[in-house]
MIDO-516041 format. One record per atom (N, C-alpha, C, O): x negated, y negated, z. Coordinates in steps of 0.05 Angstrom, whole numbers, plus 5000, padded with zeros to 4 digits. Layout:
# residues N
XYZ;...
This chain:
# residues 380
327864208339;328564088366;328964378381;330164568371;327864388403;328264638415;330464678432;331364468443;331664898437;333364988439;333765058468;331365008474;334565118486;334165228521;336065568514;338365638507;334065668518;335065938518;337566068535;337466018559;339266188526;341166238545;341166338583;339766538589;342666208602;342466258626;343066628622;345166708613;341066768631;342067098641;343867128661;343866998682;345967368652;346867398669;346767548703;345667738713;347967418710;347467518740;349267688755;351667658751;348367888773;350168118777;351668008808;350267898825;354668068810;355668098827;357768288828;358968378809;358068368859;359468598869;362868468882;362968328902;364668528870;368368508880;367368708906;365468848904;368768678923;371468868945;374268788937;374768558931;375668928937;378968898947;379269128957;378369348949;380969068981;383569238994;385769108993;386368949010;387769198965;390469128971;391969238999;391169349019;394369148992;396769239010;397469509013;398369609034;396669698981;397369918992;395870079002;396870299001;392870059017;392170109028;390770339026;389870419047;390070538993;389170628989;386670698985;385870928981;385070478987;381470418989;380270248982;381070018982;378370298976;377169988970;375869998945;374270168938;376569858934;375369868902;373169638902;373569448917;369969668882;368269548880;367969478853;368069648836;367669278849;366169258817;363969108813;363668878821;362269278799;360169108793;360468858772;361668938752;359868598770;359668458744;357868218744;356968078762;357768208714;355368118708;356867848694;358367878674;356267558706;357367378701;354667138690;352267138698;355666988676;354266868655;355866608653;358166628647;354666298658;356366118649;356866078621;355266128604;360065948614;361165968595;362066208583;363666178564;361566458590;361366648581;364466848598;365366738618;365267008593;367567198606;366567408613;365067558601;367867438649;365367598661;366267868648;368467938638;363268028651;363068348644;363468498662;361968498681;365868708661;365568928674;363169108671;362369188649;361769178698;359369388691;360269648700;360569838685;360669648720;360869958739;363569878754;364769658758;363970138760;366470108783;366270378803;365470608797;366970308822;367270588846;369170488872;368870278885;371170708875;373770698894;372770928911;372271158903;372570808938;372170908960;375370908976;376870728985;375571218974;378271248983;378671259012;376971369026;381771089027;381771029051;382371229072;384471349073;379871259091;380771529104;383771549116;384371319120;385371679121;388271689136;387771589166;389571469177;385471629179;385371469205;384671199194;386571039197;383271129187;383570839189;385070789178;386170619191;386870819149;389170789144;392070709162;393770529160;391371039185;393670879198;392870609218;394470439226;390170609224;388870399237;390770199224;393170199229;389870059209;390669849188;393269809197;393769629213;395870039183;398669999183;399869889216;401769759223;397170039232;397969989265;398469659264;400369529271;395469579252;395669239259;396969099238;396568849235;398169199227;399469029207;402168949218;403068719216;403369169231;405869219249;405869169279;407969209291;404069109289;402969139319;404568829325;404068609315;406368909344;407468629374;404668449386;404368209391;403068689389;400768689407;397968909404;397869149408;396368769398;394068859388;391568839410;391268619421;389669059418;387568959442;384968839408;385068849384;383268759427;380568689410;379468929404;378768989382;379269109428;377769459428;378869519397;377169579380;381769499391;382769709369;381969539348;381669649326;381469229351;381169049326;378369099318;377569069295;377169159334;373469189327;373069409317;371769409296;374269699331;373669979315;374969939289;373470009271;377969839277;377569839248;376869659236;377069679211;375469369249;374369279221;371569319225;370069169212;369869589248;367369599230;367669869214;366069939197;370770089222;370270239212;370370169180;369370299161;372669829178;373469799149;370969709132;370769709108;369069609152;366369519138;364769749129;363569779108;364869869143;362170159132;363070279110;361470379094;366670279106;366970389080;366770229061;365970319040;367569889065;365769709041;362569799041;361169839020;361969829059;357969829060;357470079023;356270069002;359870309040;360070569025;360370438999;358570488982;362570288994;363270208962;360970098951;359970178931;359869858968;358369728955;355369888941;354369838919;354270088964;352070328953;352870428925;351570428903;355570548932;355870748905;356470618876;355470698855;358570348878;358270168850;355470088843;355170038819;353270048858;350069978847;348570288842;346770338826;349770468859;347770758850;349070868828;348171078818;351170738818;352370878788;351670798759;352170888737;350170578772;349270448745;346270318750;345270158735;345070418774;341970428784;341770178791;339870078780;342870038805;341269718805;340569678829;342369738845;338769598839;337769528868;338469348877;338469148863;339469318903;341169038917;339968808919;341168618929;336968768909;336068508909;336668428887;335468208887;337968458863;338868448842;341668318829;342468228808;342768358862;344968248873;345867988883;345567928907;346867818865;347667558877;348667528897;347867368914;351067688902;353067628923;354467888923;354368038903;355867958946;358268138952;361067908952;360767728969;363067898939;364267888952;367467948959;369568008947;366667918980;370168139005;372567899014;372467679024;374568089003;377167969004;377167999031;377767789041;376768219053;377468359065;380268489070;381368469048;381968619087;384268669093;385968499102;385668359122;388268499086;390868259100;391668369116;392568579107;392268329148;393568419158;396068249175;398068359185;395768009176;398667859166;398267569154;396267429157;400367509140;400967289115;401767159120;403967279121;402266929127;404166689139;403966409133;404266249152;403466289107;402365999104;404565859099;404465689081;406365879111;409065739119;408765749147;409965549156;407765899169;407065939186;409566089204;411166169186;410566169230;411666329239;413566159263;412865959276;416366299264;417966069289;416865839285;416165729306;416365739269;414965369272;412765369279;411965159287;411165569279;408465529289;406565459266;407465379245;403465499271;401165399254;401165559233;400065779239;402165549201;400965669179;397865819193;396465709211;397366119177;395766179184;395666479163;397766589156;392866579156;392866729142;390566929151;388266829150;390667129158;389067369173;387467619157;388767819151;385567609152;384167849135;382867979149;380767859154;382868289163;380568379168;378268369159;378368439135;375368279168;373168249155;371068229176;371168049194;368768429174;365668299183;363868269170;362168449168;363467929151;361467899125;358667959140;356867989124;358167969167;355067909182;354968189181;353268269166;356268349191;356368669185;354968799165;352968939165;357368699136;357468789114;353668709105;352068879099;353168489106;351268339095;348568499114;346368529105;348968559130;346668769149;346069059136;343869139129;348369189135;349869399118;348569449098;347469669093;348369239084;348569289046;345869209040;344969339022;343768969055;342168739045;343068579022;341768579001;344568489024;346768309002;347668099015;348768129037;347267829004;349167609010;351367679005;351567848987;354067609020;356567639023;358267429026;358167319048;360167329007;361067139007;364167229020;365067449011;365667109038;368467199048;369666989054;368966759049;372267099068;374066799079;375266699066;375666469076;376566729038;376266629013;378666449021;378566219014;380866569035;383166469035;384166209053;385766039046;382666239077;383765959090;382165669084;382865459094;380365679070;380065379056;382665249043;383465029047;383665409029;386165419001;388465269027;389465049026;388765459047;391165449070;390265139085;391864969092;388465129087;386864849111;388164649091;389864499101;387564619066;388364399037;391964439031;393264359012;392864579051;396664559053;396964769027;398664719010;395464959026;396365128996;397165419017;396865479041;398165538996;398965799002;396766049015;396766249030;395365929005;392266159010;392566358989;390666508985;394666388973;395166568955;397866578937;400166558947;397166638904;394966818898;393266738892;393466508885;390466848891;388366678889;387066788856;385866648840;387867088855;387467238825;387766978798;386066908781;390066888802;390466688770;387866558764;386966538741;387066488782;384466358774;382166528760;380366418748;382266658761;380766898760;381866898730;380866778711;383867038728;385967098702;385166858677;384266908655;385866608689;384466438671;381966448653;381466418629;379966508680;377266548666;376466818644;375366858622;377666958665;377467238642;379167268615;378267418597;381467128611;383167118594;383766858572;385766818558;380366668574;380466408567;379766398535;379766208519;379166738532;378066688503;379266708485;378666708461;382166748500;384266888480;385966758472;387366638489;386566718450;388066468441;391166558440;391566798435;393966338445;396166358456;396666358479;395166318498;398566388477;401166388515;400666738524;400866938510;399966708547;399667018553;401066958589;401066738600;402167218602;402667258622;400767528634;400167728622;400367488654;398267708670;400367748694;401167558707;401268038698;402168108710;400768358736;400368598731;400468278753;399368488772;401168628797;402268498815;401268898794;402669008797;401369188824;400669418817;400969138849;398869278866;401469278890;403669218882;400869328921;403169368940;405469098933;407869138933;404168808925;404768668917;405868588892;404068678877;407668468875;407568418852;407168008841;408967848846;404867928827;404867688821;404867698792;404467888778;405267468785;405367328754;404067138748;404666948763;402167088729;400666908727;400766758695;399666858676;402466448692;403066408666;400166248657;399366058670;398966328637;396666208615;397466108590;397566248569;397865858592;399565638579;397565668550;395365768557;397665628524;397365688499;395665408502;393365388492;397165178517;396664878503;394064908536;394765008558;391864828532;389864878558;390064558572;388364498589;391664398565;393064088576;394464178591;394364018609;396364398598;398264458614;396464648636;394564798631;398064578668;396764748684;397865038687;400265078682;396265218694;396365478698;398165458718;398265278735;400365728716;402765678743;402366078754;401566258739;403066088780;402366378781;403666388815;403566198830;404966648820;406266618844;406866978852;406867148834;407467048883;408367188877;411267238874;412767068881;412267538859;415267628857;416867758870;419367758869;414567908887;417168048907;414468278909;411968268904;416068458916;415168778926;414268898902;415868888883;411769028898;412369208877;411669518880;413169678868;409269628897;409669878909;409469928932;409670158939;408969688951;410069738977;411969888998;411570029017;414069788984;416669988983;417170198971;418670368980;416170218951;416470488942;414770728952;415470958952;412570618960;409770818974;411170948999;411771189001;411470729020;413270709041;415970939042;416071139055;417270869030;420771069026;419371259018;419971469030;416571318993;416271558978;414971789013;416171979021;413071709022;410971779038;413171829070;412471939092;415771729064;416771789093;419172109088;420672229103;418372129056;420872389051;418672749044;418972989047;416172489033;414572679022;411472709028;410172499029;410372929033;407172899034;405572669019;407172569003;404072589018;402372418992;403372078999;404971989016;402071978985;402071698995;404471498960;405771278960;404271608947;405671528927;406671718906;405671938899;409671558893;411071768871;409371728851;408771508842;408371978841;406571938813;407871918793;409472098789;407771678772;408671628750;412271618753;413971618736;412471608776;416171478782;417171688785;419571658782;416471968791;417472168779;421072198796;423272258786;420172128824;422272198840;423971858836;426071828848;422971688823;424471498825;427871528797;430271478795;425671628781;427371748753;429371938757;430871988738;429772088784;430972278789;433572198801;435372338809;433371918802;436271848823;437271618806;435971548786;439271508815;440971278802;440771058817;440971078842;440470808805;440570558823;442870578827;444570678812;443170448857;444870318875;445070068876;443569908887;447770038862;447169718850;449469528878;450669318873;449569618895;450769548925;448669468941;448769248953;446469648944;445169678949;442169458943;441169318960;441469488920;440369308904;440369008912;438768848921;444368988901;445368718906;444268558939;443768318943;444168778954;443468748978;440768658992;440068509010;439568828975;436168698980;436068408962;434468248972;437168338941;436168168929;437367828943;436767598937;439267968964;439467648977;437567648999;438267559021;435367748995;433067629014;432367369006;431867318982;432367159028;431466879015;429166809000;428966598987;427167059002;424966988991;425366948963;424266738955;426667088946;427467158920;429066918909;429666938886;429866708922;430666458910;429066228922;430166008928;426666268926;424766058935;423065928900;422266018879;423065808908;421465658880;418265648884;417365668907;416965618867;414565688876;413365408881;414465218872;411065388896;408965598897;410165758925;411665658942;409066048924;410466248942;408566478937;407666528915;408066608961;406566808970;408666948996;410266829011;408167218995;408367429016;407267709012;406167838994;408067729038;406768079044;408268249060;410568189068;406668489067;407568629089;408768469119;410468599130;408368269128;410568189144;412868109145;414068049166;413868119115;417468139114;417868359096;419968479100;416668429080;416968659062;415868899072;413468969069;417669039084;415969339103;418769649107;421169619103;417869829112;419569999118;422569909133;424869909124;421469819156;424169699173;426069579155;428269679148;424469269146;426269209123;428269309108;430569209108;427369529090;428369669075;431169869084;433269929072;429969939110;431670109132;434569969137;436870049135;433269709144;435969529158;439069439146;441169349153;437069579111;439769519093;440969679075;442069659053;440169939096;442370179088;444070359103;443470519120;444970339100;448070499113;447770849122;448970999138;445270899102;445271189111;446371389103;446071619112;447871309081;449871389059;448571499030;449071669014;446171259035;444971329009;442771549002;440471509012;443071748986;441671918970;438571878979;438771678993;436971908978;434371858986;431771728959;429871568960;433071918934;432071908911;433571658899;432171538882;436271528903;438071308898;436471058911;436070868896;435871058930;434470848941;431270858923;430770628916;429770988918;427471058913;427970898877;426170758869;429670918864;430570868841;431470568843;430870418825;433070448868;433770198872;431370048882;431169798878;429870148892;426070048902;425869918870;426369688862;425070128859;423970048831;425269818812;424069668798;428369848817;429869688800;428169358814;426769198801;428769328842;428369078852;425469028843;424968798835;423469198842;421169128833;421469038810;420168838807;422969118788;423269028747;424768788758;423668578750;427368738777;428768558762;427868308787;429168108783;425968278810;424468078815;423667918796;424467688791;420868168780;418868038766;420167888744;419067678739;422467938728;423767848714;425267578718;425167398701;426567568738;427267288750;425067138754;425366898747;422267198766;420367028763;419766898733;419366658726;419767158718;418767108683;419766848677;418666638670;422966938684;424466688668;424466408690;426066238681;423466338711;422466098719;420665968705;420365728708;419166138686;416866048675;416865888653;418265958634;415365618651;416265418624;415565578601;413765468589;415965768592;414765958565;415665818545;417965748541;412765738527;413165698498;414965798485;416865678476;414466088481;415366228459;417466488473;417066578495;419666568455;421466718464;419367008466;419767168484;418067038453;417267288445;414067238465;412467068462;414067478487;411667378505;410067648510;411167868514;407167628509;405067778507;404267778547;403467608563;405168108549;404068048591;402968258583;403568438567;400368178604;397668448608;397968508642;397568378662;398868788635;399168948660;397368988678;395769148669;396768918702;394869108712;395969188746;398069138757;393569338757;394269458786;396069708775;397169758754;395969888808;396670148810;399070168796;399670348781;400869918803;404569928792;403470038752;404370238741;402469938747;401669878722;401570248697;401770278673;401170508726;400770708713;403670788723;403571028729;405870708725;408070758743;410270768716;411270558710;410971118695;411971088680;415770988681;417370948662;416170988703;418671018703;419270648710;421170508703;416970568726;417370268726;416870058715;417469828717;415270208699;414269968668;416470068651;416169998628;418670218655;419970258630;422870068641;424169928626;423470088668;425169878673;424169658675;426069508678;422469548676;420969308668;421169188643;421568948638;420869408625;421369298597;423869318593;424269098582;426369448594;429169368594;429069058605;430068888590;428369008622;428968818640;427068528624;427868298622;425668598619;424068358592;423668458561;421668448546;425968538558;426468588527;425468438497;426068478474;423468218514;421967998490;419268068496;417967958478;417768208514;414968268520;414368458507;415968628499;411668448502;409768588493;408468678508;406568528511;408268848521;406168978543;403269008531;403069088508;400768938546;398268978537;396969068554;397668968575;395169228556;393169358576;390269098584;389469038562;389369008595;387068878600;384469068590;382268978583;385069338589;382669408577;381869388553;379669498547;383669228527;383269118508;380768888504;379668828483;380368758533;378668608533;376068678559;374468548570;376868988559;373769128576;374369108601;372369118615;377069088615;377869108641;380069248643;382269178635;379469518658;381869698656;383669558680;383369368695;386169788674;388069568695;387069598722;388469438735;385469728739;386369838765;383969618774;384169568798;381769478758;379569338773;379669038765;377468938761;382368818760;382568648759;381568478785;380368268783;382268598808;382368498831;379068528843;377468348847;379068668845;376868688853;374668538831;372668448843;374568518809;372868298797;373968008798;372867848783;376067928813;376467688822;374867568844;374567338849;373967808857;372867708886;369467708880;367667608893;369467828860;366167798843;366067468838;364667318851;367467408821;367967158803;368166998824;366666798824;370067058847;369866768870;367266788878;366466558879;365366968885;363066918904;361766688880;361566448883;360866858853;359766718831;360066378844;358566218854;363266398837;364866008835;363465948869;362065748867;363466028893;362365888918;359165908921;358065788940;357866048903;355665988902;354065738887;352065598893;355365728869;355265498852;356765298861;356665108845;357965268878;359365098892;361664918869;361964678866;363065158857;365365118838;367365158851;366965328869;370365038850;372865098854;373965358858;374265408834;374665548868;375765748868;378965798866;379966018859;380365578874;383865558871;384865398841;383465258826;387365458840;388865278832;390765178835;392865298830;390664898848;392564818861;395664868850;397564918865;395764858826;398064878804;399165268816;401065388805;398265338827;398565568835;399165598870;401165718880;397165478884;397165678909;398765288923;398365288948;399965068914;401264868922;398464698942;399064618965;396264668933;393864638948;393364298944;393164228920;393164098966;392263838964;390663868930;391663798908;388863958933;387063998908;384064238907;383264418922;383164128885;381364468884;379464448911;378564238921;379364688918;376964588939;375064918933;375865118922;372364858944;370465108939;371365348969;371765278992;371365628956;372765688973;370365868995;368065818988;370465979010;369066229021;366766099037;365665889032;366066309063;363066269082;360966449057;361666589038;358566399067;356366539056;354966659077;353866519094;354866879076;352467059105;350767089078;351567129055;348267049087;345267169087;344467369095;344367419119;343567549075;341867849095;340767859109;339968079117;
């Protein structure tokens, strides 16, 4: 009896610009049916200061002109195209080998529960038509709004990729992403049980903002400044009173809630700046630990796969370990995926799902009424 040869892997590029606004990550990924996605090459296009400020202004603006929006969107798209070309050049892959580019876009505002009684919305700055024109590749974009239309939070979307990526492993796993915001994914050992995932709260977004207010640079290297301070328990308690931390899943959040003015509204002005930084790291660690405690874990000991920029913050990781003493921390590099490239990889995988008319969301994560095929397709 003849057996069919295995389907060759197809190439996809995933693009991710997170809430930290430090640049655009591009991941070249090989995907074949019934196999874990394989990371082939990566490229980081740093965010220029001018564009970063434009995007920050859009995130916090009360009023925005169409000209401002178009200017930022075009500059953002050109940087995306640079990232696509960069990651392909590193591997020597021509554009005609790329099945699709998956573009998350840049989240400007995320309000899955509406605002002041209004309609639910999530807005990602993106121009997939221009990106297709600049790269010569098919582009898949606008992943979030289909889930939102089905009554979901539209976020986080990465847990579906976590399930695909780590499905070859055995046992219970937690995946923790520490980007601008933190989200946790529970992968049960019993595959009959549903994956659970949700945002736990801020990770780097407040730490970065407070650091940049006091020092040149965008982030606190290794958490050194936070380590020089002491946790202000009174301040921490005030911050933890934010209702988001007490909402049951499904839940997601963003800069529209957690930002520098939110932090400053909780300060008396008498706090030492380094103590505020230490307290923000503690806020991240405590809120993650509280989120983990909400999960139906089957074992006291847990394996925690950590990814995102925050996984490099030694002080933060130490505080997290102190609040999760039963956790064994593991790097995704053991699975061929360094910490910084999981989210970009997720949008390569979501592009694959879209081209094959396969669902990209997990209703048990987002709260949507059912599985949905996510994203729109833009031909070159």
